[in-house]
SERO-813523 format. One record per residue (C-alpha): x, y, z. Coordinates in Angstrom, 3 decimals. Example, Ala and Ser with C-alpha at 12.3 -4.5 7.8 and 13.67 -1.06 7.14 Angstrom:
<vexdos>
12.300; -4.500; 7.800;
13.670; -1.060; 7.140;
</vexdos>
This chain:
<vexdos>
-18.699; 192.318; 310.362;
-19.906; 195.903; 310.756;
-20.915; 198.106; 307.816;
-21.818; 201.767; 307.483;
-22.951; 204.051; 304.686;
-20.439; 206.818; 304.136;
-23.058; 208.935; 302.392;
-24.273; 210.073; 305.777;
-21.197; 209.511; 307.905;
-17.943; 211.388; 307.963;
-16.429; 208.817; 310.290;
-14.349; 205.706; 309.779;
-13.948; 203.478; 312.813;
-10.782; 204.375; 314.771;
-10.253; 207.889; 313.422;
-11.970; 210.795; 311.683;
-11.526; 211.339; 307.999;
-13.421; 213.875; 305.929;
-15.242; 211.900; 303.268;
-18.013; 214.175; 302.054;
-19.523; 213.210; 298.702;
-18.289; 209.595; 298.916;
-21.044; 207.019; 298.489;
-19.896; 203.472; 299.051;
-20.233; 200.724; 301.611;
-17.348; 200.213; 303.998;
-17.215; 197.115; 306.186;
-14.989; 196.177; 309.077;
-14.259; 192.538; 309.804;
-11.653; 190.681; 311.815;
-8.484; 189.182; 310.434;
-6.914; 185.928; 311.578;
-5.152; 187.784; 314.404;
-8.400; 189.280; 315.662;
-7.307; 192.676; 314.384;
-9.850; 194.934; 312.693;
-9.627; 194.770; 308.913;
-11.217; 197.063; 306.360;
-13.263; 195.261; 303.699;
-14.517; 197.016; 300.563;
-16.937; 195.131; 298.358;
-16.338; 197.212; 295.231;
-13.633; 195.275; 293.349;
-12.914; 198.261; 291.118;
-11.250; 199.888; 294.120;
-8.773; 197.024; 294.614;
-5.354; 197.263; 292.960;
-3.519; 193.924; 293.139;
0.259; 194.338; 292.838;
0.479; 191.098; 290.833;
-1.634; 192.748; 288.125;
1.166; 195.300; 287.713;
3.987; 192.828; 287.214;
4.993; 192.105; 290.813;
6.026; 188.457; 291.117;
5.580; 186.834; 294.519;
8.253; 184.150; 294.291;
10.530; 185.688; 296.936;
13.330; 186.022; 294.366;
12.204; 188.542; 291.736;
12.569; 192.201; 292.737;
9.027; 193.633; 292.751;
9.411; 197.356; 293.517;
8.317; 198.566; 290.073;
5.097; 196.571; 290.219;
4.328; 197.994; 293.656;
4.984; 201.566; 292.513;
2.827; 201.186; 289.400;
-0.038; 199.891; 291.526;
0.505; 202.719; 294.026;
0.278; 205.247; 291.195;
-3.190; 204.012; 290.262;
-4.214; 203.912; 293.911;
-3.205; 207.558; 294.266;
-5.183; 208.495; 291.176;
-8.439; 207.064; 292.504;
-11.061; 209.592; 293.580;
-14.315; 209.336; 295.541;
-13.479; 205.992; 297.164;
-11.070; 204.254; 299.518;
-8.706; 202.497; 297.101;
-6.959; 199.327; 298.271;
-3.407; 198.293; 297.419;
-3.609; 194.508; 297.699;
-0.544; 192.394; 298.492;
-2.046; 188.908; 298.111;
-1.704; 185.985; 300.499;
0.626; 183.003; 300.110;
3.180; 185.011; 298.132;
6.533; 186.587; 299.026;
7.529; 189.861; 297.400;
11.170; 190.950; 297.334;
11.520; 194.728; 297.645;
14.536; 197.017; 297.550;
14.191; 200.422; 299.304;
10.902; 201.961; 298.214;
8.951; 205.158; 298.956;
5.161; 205.367; 298.741;
4.537; 209.092; 298.348;
1.013; 210.337; 298.995;
1.522; 213.999; 298.189;
-0.461; 213.749; 294.943;
-3.013; 211.167; 296.064;
-6.604; 212.214; 295.390;
-8.523; 210.116; 297.904;
-8.946; 211.147; 301.519;
-8.005; 207.633; 302.643;
-5.856; 204.816; 301.270;
-6.020; 201.171; 302.290;
-3.041; 198.804; 302.071;
-4.091; 195.214; 302.664;
-0.963; 193.177; 303.356;
-1.929; 189.507; 303.235;
1.332; 188.038; 301.946;
4.965; 188.630; 302.899;
7.286; 191.501; 302.010;
10.985; 190.547; 302.024;
14.090; 192.720; 302.108;
16.979; 191.974; 299.764;
19.550; 189.641; 301.285;
22.700; 191.357; 299.997;
24.099; 194.801; 300.696;
24.948; 195.532; 297.051;
21.259; 195.473; 296.100;
20.703; 198.670; 298.085;
23.301; 200.734; 296.233;
23.679; 204.282; 297.538;
20.525; 204.083; 299.685;
22.280; 202.563; 302.663;
21.553; 204.202; 305.981;
17.993; 205.231; 305.125;
14.643; 203.506; 305.146;
13.519; 200.278; 303.564;
9.725; 200.729; 303.355;
8.696; 204.372; 303.615;
5.261; 206.013; 303.465;
5.492; 209.782; 303.115;
2.758; 212.458; 303.154;
-0.116; 209.960; 303.109;
-3.393; 211.068; 304.695;
-5.805; 208.496; 306.111;
-3.528; 205.484; 305.567;
-4.921; 202.128; 306.742;
-2.576; 199.116; 306.758;
-3.936; 195.725; 307.812;
-4.388; 192.197; 306.478;
-2.422; 189.934; 308.818;
0.618; 189.706; 306.528;
4.313; 189.765; 307.315;
7.183; 192.216; 306.894;
10.511; 190.355; 307.021;
13.531; 192.645; 307.186;
16.166; 189.895; 307.070;
17.914; 192.108; 309.553;
21.031; 190.118; 310.346;
23.000; 191.891; 307.587;
21.253; 195.280; 307.907;
21.066; 195.904; 311.636;
23.073; 199.115; 311.601;
22.009; 200.354; 308.178;
18.236; 200.726; 307.748;
14.872; 201.331; 309.372;
12.356; 198.696; 308.324;
8.998; 200.499; 308.110;
8.896; 204.280; 308.257;
6.019; 206.776; 308.216;
6.802; 210.435; 307.573;
4.226; 213.227; 307.818;
1.283; 210.802; 307.807;
-1.955; 211.877; 309.500;
-4.809; 209.621; 310.631;
-2.706; 206.500; 310.292;
-3.966; 203.076; 311.342;
-1.622; 200.070; 311.408;
-3.033; 196.775; 312.676;
-2.682; 193.017; 312.429;
0.754; 192.979; 310.765;
3.686; 190.720; 311.742;
7.094; 192.444; 311.839;
10.021; 190.028; 311.782;
13.803; 190.467; 311.975;
13.883; 194.209; 311.402;
17.048; 195.955; 310.216;
17.087; 198.606; 312.968;
13.878; 199.516; 314.735;
10.752; 197.885; 313.360;
8.464; 200.919; 312.991;
9.373; 204.630; 312.822;
6.849; 207.471; 313.113;
8.185; 210.892; 312.175;
6.067; 214.033; 312.028;
2.817; 212.073; 312.246;
-0.519; 213.020; 313.813;
-3.366; 210.843; 315.121;
-1.861; 207.369; 314.837;
-3.359; 204.089; 316.027;
-1.251; 200.929; 316.258;
-2.956; 197.710; 317.345;
-2.690; 193.911; 317.184;
0.928; 194.021; 315.986;
3.353; 191.132; 316.417;
7.013; 192.185; 316.587;
9.745; 189.535; 316.661;
13.517; 190.008; 316.790;
16.276; 187.428; 317.318;
17.957; 187.350; 320.702;
21.284; 188.556; 319.275;
19.838; 191.577; 317.488;
21.622; 194.780; 318.623;
18.403; 196.814; 318.369;
14.977; 195.399; 319.094;
13.064; 198.694; 319.261;
9.432; 198.106; 318.376;
8.158; 201.629; 317.667;
10.201; 204.849; 317.646;
8.282; 208.150; 317.604;
9.685; 211.590; 316.751;
8.284; 215.035; 315.868;
4.741; 213.693; 316.310;
1.635; 214.892; 318.168;
-1.336; 213.356; 319.988;
0.728; 210.425; 321.209;
1.775; 209.113; 324.584;
-1.611; 207.804; 325.724;
-2.632; 204.227; 326.296;
-0.963; 201.361; 328.108;
1.929; 198.933; 328.044;
1.151; 195.754; 329.949;
1.925; 192.050; 330.318;
5.609; 192.432; 329.435;
8.244; 189.884; 330.464;
12.043; 190.044; 330.405;
13.513; 186.629; 331.189;
16.835; 184.780; 331.142;
19.008; 187.805; 330.394;
22.787; 187.999; 330.829;
24.293; 191.467; 331.331;
27.906; 192.317; 330.535;
29.039; 195.779; 331.670;
25.598; 197.134; 330.782;
24.582; 200.763; 331.133;
21.085; 201.083; 332.674;
20.522; 197.318; 332.968;
16.902; 197.596; 334.170;
15.086; 200.830; 333.451;
11.508; 202.027; 333.098;
11.027; 205.722; 332.436;
7.968; 207.877; 331.945;
9.858; 211.070; 331.220;
11.353; 212.038; 327.897;
13.514; 215.001; 327.026;
12.414; 216.859; 323.903;
15.712; 217.809; 322.296;
14.059; 219.100; 319.134;
11.791; 221.885; 320.406;
12.495; 225.103; 318.513;
13.573; 227.830; 320.918;
13.759; 231.565; 320.329;
17.166; 231.561; 321.972;
19.198; 228.609; 320.628;
21.624; 228.990; 323.535;
18.857; 228.538; 326.117;
18.647; 225.169; 327.877;
16.068; 222.685; 326.602;
12.670; 222.489; 328.320;
12.242; 220.106; 331.248;
11.279; 216.517; 330.513;
7.606; 215.838; 329.874;
5.743; 212.969; 331.516;
3.999; 210.247; 329.551;
0.353; 209.267; 330.061;
1.096; 205.649; 329.186;
-0.041; 203.250; 331.903;
2.581; 200.584; 332.610;
1.260; 197.441; 334.258;
2.239; 193.813; 334.886;
5.948; 193.867; 334.026;
8.184; 190.946; 335.005;
11.968; 190.784; 335.239;
13.020; 187.178; 335.860;
16.450; 185.569; 335.979;
18.464; 188.641; 335.042;
22.148; 188.284; 335.937;
25.349; 190.171; 335.225;
27.345; 193.345; 335.662;
26.512; 197.030; 335.448;
28.794; 199.812; 334.230;
26.848; 202.397; 336.298;
25.925; 202.511; 339.982;
22.174; 202.855; 339.434;
21.557; 199.364; 338.129;
17.763; 199.407; 338.559;
15.774; 202.561; 337.788;
11.980; 202.453; 337.861;
10.956; 206.028; 337.063;
7.158; 206.055; 336.864;
6.598; 209.720; 337.568;
3.812; 210.150; 335.018;
0.185; 210.510; 336.021;
-0.498; 206.845; 335.281;
2.488; 205.472; 337.212;
3.509; 201.803; 337.124;
1.721; 198.938; 338.850;
2.494; 195.253; 339.083;
6.252; 195.554; 338.558;
7.845; 192.272; 339.644;
11.533; 191.380; 339.975;
12.477; 187.772; 340.662;
15.926; 186.167; 340.752;
17.669; 189.346; 339.617;
21.359; 189.638; 340.508;
23.313; 192.646; 339.241;
26.722; 193.671; 340.570;
29.127; 196.430; 339.609;
31.495; 195.785; 336.739;
34.981; 194.807; 337.938;
36.538; 196.298; 334.798;
34.813; 199.690; 334.777;
37.094; 202.735; 334.642;
36.686; 204.617; 336.902;
35.366; 202.000; 339.346;
31.583; 201.983; 339.646;
31.167; 201.321; 343.342;
28.231; 199.523; 344.917;
25.152; 199.350; 342.700;
21.721; 200.458; 343.934;
18.059; 200.691; 342.887;
15.906; 203.815; 342.586;
12.132; 204.109; 342.160;
9.595; 206.840; 341.529;
5.878; 206.021; 341.865;
6.500; 202.355; 341.027;
4.299; 199.702; 342.652;
5.221; 196.040; 342.844;
7.503; 193.592; 344.615;
10.894; 191.912; 344.402;
12.096; 188.449; 345.397;
15.726; 187.346; 345.590;
17.000; 190.541; 343.991;
20.382; 192.276; 344.166;
20.616; 195.172; 344.652;
17.570; 195.219; 346.943;
14.618; 197.193; 345.602;
13.153; 198.546; 348.820;
11.802; 201.601; 347.039;
8.893; 199.730; 345.404;
5.486; 200.756; 346.731;
2.877; 198.101; 347.575;
</vexdos>
């Protein structure tokens, strides 16, 4: 465990937060996942949702208890208040927004030790369908950790909701949380600045139509870091568009332009390093000719890209006919074994 006096420091590990005039002791330990976890010894700064009427039986809707606790968290000054979701309990929540616009502290800690569950019937969501399930909006210095679980029960929501959404949140740290069976994508970042995500476990069933882990939009200071040790195995393709694709370039469709009729700016390259990616036993048909596209044009490029027992052919039912499929690479390093179409464009 590592502790520091905030009377002389204006720094919290992982990101900068202005905390002048705060005198307390902040400690950082490690949760069961090995993720960093904020520990505050002052119990007066901990707001347990069960003290506000939230029942953790997995059956009783608990949104009001959470919002009451959040209200007191927001009213706390000169400290880092903690919203505690205790271990060994399951809290059923309908769509809920944690708004930080009126929060007084320069940082807020949410320690998720237990499980948050989505409702298991569409009627419970009323007219809020198509939005977000758990939403944090306008929260500065938000820290979420604790090793708990967010279970979206996504099989009935897949096309309706986003599980965990952050809007206009600066200096956000999310670590050590398990995301299971999300409705759409698991985590959405919109209009955020200076975000750190670490030690997250994201699980989706094999028949989920959308297994996006993190979607980022309208945000800054992102795109750095690495993606590594990723495996795609035992996949069947049926008339798939872009069956195997890695891309480092993203088109910004939302840049404001003086002339709305002008074409959008060229794609920008990512600084994310992609390394040690395996595609094994991938078989099926492609609805486009370019069945394998490894576009690693960013400064970091891609290394250790491996394809083994990959067999993709053109779709026999495509209209118009696809023609012979092919592979294309850009600054991608790796190898291929028993792969159709051949990937001769990989660099050593």
